[in-house]
N, C-alpha and C positions, 0 to 999 in steps of 0.2 A: 626380771631385769634387775631388781633391786638387790637380789642375792648375789648375781654376778659383779655388781658394782662393790658390794661389801668385799667379796673374795678378792678382787682387784686391789682394793684399798689395803687388805689385810697383808697382800703380797708386797705393796710399794713400801708402805711405813716401816715393817720390820727389816726390809733390805736397806733401807735408807739409815736407819737408826744403827744397824750392826755396821754397815760401812763407815759411819762417822766414829762410832765407839771404838773401833779398833784401829784408828788412825792409819787407815790404808793410804798408801803412797802411790804415785804415778809409776806405773810399771816401766821397764826399759822397752821401748818400742822404736820402730823405724818403719814409717809408710811413705810411700811415693804418690803424689796426687796426680790428678788427670793432666797437669801441665808438665809432670816430670820432676816437680820440685820435692826434694826429701824433707820430711818432718820427723824430728826424733827429739830425744830429751833435751839435746844441746840446743836445737833451734827453737825450742820453747822455753828455755830457763828464763827466769825472772818476769815472765808473763802468766796471768791466768790462762788455763787451757780449757776449751770446752770441747768435748768429743760428743757428736751427736750422731746416733745411729738412726739411720732413715731408708725409705725405699720409695719409688715413685708410685707404687700401688697402695700406699699408706695415706688414708684421707687426713688423719691428725698430723702426720709429717708435712704434708703439703700446707696445711693450715698455720703452722708455726715457721716455716720457712721465711716469710717477709719479717718476722720478729728478729731471726737469726740475721738477715740482711741489715737492718736497722742498726741492731745491736753492734755488729762488725764495724759497719760505718761510723759509728760514734766512738768505738772504744778499740779499734784494731792497734793502736799505740800500746796499750797494755794487756790486750786479750788476743789470743789466737784460737780461732774456730777450725774445728776439722769435721766436716760433713761427711761420714763414713757411710757411703751407700750400700747397704747390706742386701744386695741382690746382684744377680751375675747377669747384667744387662750390657749391651756393647756400647762403646764409648759414645757412639754417634747419637744414640737415643738419650743417654745421660746428658751429653752437651747440649743437645735441643731443650732438653727439660730445664737444665740449671740457667741456659740463657733466656728462657721464658719466663723465669723467676727473677732474673737478674742477679743471680747468686754471685756475691763478692768475696766469698771464702773459698779456701781449698776443699775441693770434693776429692774424696779416697774412695777408689773402687774397690770392691770384694773380688780382686782378680788374683793370678797366681803369685804375684809379687807382694800382695798385703793380706792374703785371706789368713794366713797364720798369725798375723799381728791383731786382727781384730779381736780374737778370744783374750788376748792378754788384759783387756779393760774390765772384763767381767762377761758374765753369762748374759745374753740378751734374750729375755724372756718375752718380751712385748715390745712395740714400736710405737711411736719414737722412744729411744732410750737415750740420755743425756748424762753424762759425767762432768762435774766441774771441779778443776784442780786449782789450788791456790799457786802462787808464784814458786813457793817453796816445794810444791809436789804433792802436797797433802790433799786428799779428797775431801772437798768441802761441801759438796751436794750430789745428789744422785736422784734423777727424776725418771720415771716411766710414764710415758703419756705426754701430750702437748704441753708446751710450756710457753709463755709469753715474755715480752721484753722486759716488763717489770719484774718478772722472777729471775731472769738472766741479770739484770742490772743489781738487784738486791744481793746477788750471789757475790758480787765483786766488790761491794761495799766495805 
């Protein structure tokens, strides 16, 4: 078990350091959320962007959703959160799920409209995975694994 944890840490730390070292920018993207609203570079300009890849079958994803709800509730004036559902479930199942968690931020499904856009943010090798971009589009943080509200808030200070 300890060996697995070390391997995961070895993967996470270099990916984060490399991304930040290379001054990676927000890719050109355009996704449509479950409510039909389009989110793209223009719609998030001037705000922090938190892109969270998750799935209903992922226990750490479920544990972090309340933190994202609280974070978005407190900071939606300067932050956009996109919950990128990384599964191909039907919209009714996802709606029931997000309603039960009182999700207040846009949820983007991995459907025919959006699937090609998901990979623009980077390779997803574990879930949850979260990218945080500054208002100028620079990638400022990358996390693989569950994060909490303190981590989110520290990222936007």
